[in-house]
Each structure stands twice: as structure tokens, then as C-alpha cells.
C-alpha positions, 0 to 999 in steps of 0.5 A: 352269667348274663352280665358277664356275656353282656360285658364281653359283647360290649367290649368286642363292640367297643373294639370294633368301633375303635378299630374303625375309628383307627382305620379312618384316622390312619386314612385321614392322616394319610391324606393330610400327610406331605409324604407324596411317595407314601401317598402315591403307593397307597393310592395305587393300592386302593385302586388295585383293591377297587376302593376307588372312593379312597383313591380318588381324593389321594389322586386329586392331591397328587396330580397337582403336586406331581404336575410336570414330573415323570410321575405325572403321566401315570397319575393322570391315567389313574386319575381318569380311570378312577372317575370312570370306575366311579361312573362319573363319565363326564369327568372321566371323559374330560381327563381321558381326553386331556391325557390323549392331548397332553401325552400324544406320544404315550403308549396309552394315548390310543386307549385314553382317546378311545375311552374318552369317546366311550364315555360319550357313548355311555352318556348317550341317553334313551332314544326318546330324549335329546340325542346331543350326546349320541351325535357327539359320541359318534363324532368322537368314535369316528375321530378315533377311527380316523386317528387310529385306523389300524387300531384293534379297537376300530371294530369295536368303535364301528359297532358302537357307532352302529348302535348309536345310529340305530338309536338316531333311526329309532328317534327319527321313526318315532317322531314321524309316527307321532305326527301321524298319530296326532293328525298332522299329516303334512308334517308326517309326510315331510318327517317320514321322507326326511327320515328315509333320506337320512337313514336309507338303510334303516330297518323301518324303510318299508314301513316308513314308505308305506306310512308316507303313502297313507299320510299323503292320502289323509293329508289330501283328504283333509285339504281344501277341496281345490287342492285335493286332486293334486294331493290325491294324485301324489298319494297314487304316485307314492303308492306306485313307487312303493309297489315297485320297491316292495313287490312282495310287501305285507302292505300291498293290499292296503296300498292298493285300497289307498290307490282305489280310494284316492282315485274315487276321491278325485272323481268325487271332488271333481263332481263336487267342484263342478256342482259348486261351480254351477251353483255359484254361476247361477247365484252370480246371474241372479245377483246381476239380474237383481241389480239391473235398474227398473227403468232398464228392465222396462225398456227391455220389456218394451223392446222385446214386445216391439220385436 
């Protein structure tokens, strides 16, 4: 009994294996076939059934064989989308752009131009990495808007550009914060100001202006004594600008503290410089006195006694 069941199970398994082998053999025969019409029909079926891994090799063969024919346009369209469905966005982007350039008058040209830009968007990395693709995606989407200003895809394109811009804003902000965190206050001031200039409407604007005031004060404190007064004055100036721009800010108390501290530091450094200057003058006088020749000193003593 057990032996019969085992034989039946093995037979079923063998049939399944043979069936799979037969399917694979059928597909391989199709790939090797010169029947392009059948290959075309089957490639579309695989695509419609979302079996993109099988559709792709067939399309790869067909786009070459159908080049210059009436079917070439549709094949190029399917070929680009097959790469897209397989998440090969770099290759898909290339073929979408090629389609839009080659078949500029096609009803599908607008769609493919958008998809080429969208593939760039999908390849835009997290803000902490290099943003070259982010910038290229913004340029491609803006080009689409310029070419098709009345397209129904314009609102979506504008939204995608806004998303990409937000990523660049965050990278700019984080880079500026990094300079402050590592104690490179001069670079922090420059980076924060550049970020404010490049992204005037950024959500980080208030915080970055506050951080600029703080970084400038810390930069002044880390400077040579002779340069501190000017740099503290700059921090006071920036603090006053912050109060004008953000009169209800949560940072106002800290801003006022920075102003008071900067003003006090200016007085302290003035006193310090005055004291150091006096000491240097006294030391210089002693040095000069010690360098006067002995004969001249004796003559000066005699002259003074005769008087």
C-alpha cells in the first residue's frame, strides 16, 4: 500500500518536472524562432500577464528586427516600459527619452518624455548622498513642463520638483549644521548664509538665521583678539536683523543673551588689548633703556647732576 502511494507521488512529481521542462522548452523554442509575428504576439501576452522577465528578451530581439517598420514604434514603447516594470530605471529612462526624441509626433511622446523624467526622480537618492540625479530630475521635469505646458501631467511634475527641492534644502541645511557641530564656525556662517540665499522659502529659514547668529558669535570668540570686536559687532548686527525678521520667535531669549554676551566680550577684549598694549610699551621702554651705551648713561648722569 505504502509502496503504491510512493510510486504515485513520484509519478506526479515526475509529471510536474516534465511539465515545467516542457514549458521552458517551449519558451526557449519561441526565443530561437524566426517567426517574428508569433514572437511579437507572445511578447505582448507576457507583458500583459506581467511576466516581464520573459517579455524582455523577446522585445530585445524584436526591436532590432522591426527597426524602421510600422511596428517599431509600439515595440519601442513596450520595451521602455518593460525595463521600467523591472525597476531598471536607468535603462528605462534612456529608452523613454529615445522614444520621445525618435517619435516626437507620436501621441505617446508626451507620456514617454514624462516617464524619462520620472525615472530620474525615482533614482534620486536620500538627501545625505550625492544629489546629481536630483538636480537632473528637476531639470528633466522642468523641461517637460516647458515642452508641454498644457499637459495634465504638469501639476504632478510641479509636485515632484517641489519634493526634489525639499531634498536639496534638507541637504543644504544638514551640511551647514555639520560645520557648526564640528566647530568650524567660519564655514558654518558661510554655509548657513548660502543656504538661506539658495532657499529663501525653506522651512528651516528661522532656525538657520538663528544658527547664523550663534555661529558668528562663536566664530568671534575663537578669533584672534584684534579681530574679535569686529566679529562680535557682526553677531550683534545679525541678532538685530533676526529680531526684526522674527519678532515672535522661540529663539528670542537666546538671541538677546548672545547680544549681551557679545557686547560684554567687546568690552572685555578692549580692556585686554589695552592692558597688553601697556605691558608691551613698558617692556619696549625697558629694552630700549637697557640698550643705551654705558658712556652715554654716565654722561646723562653728569649732565643731570650739573643741572
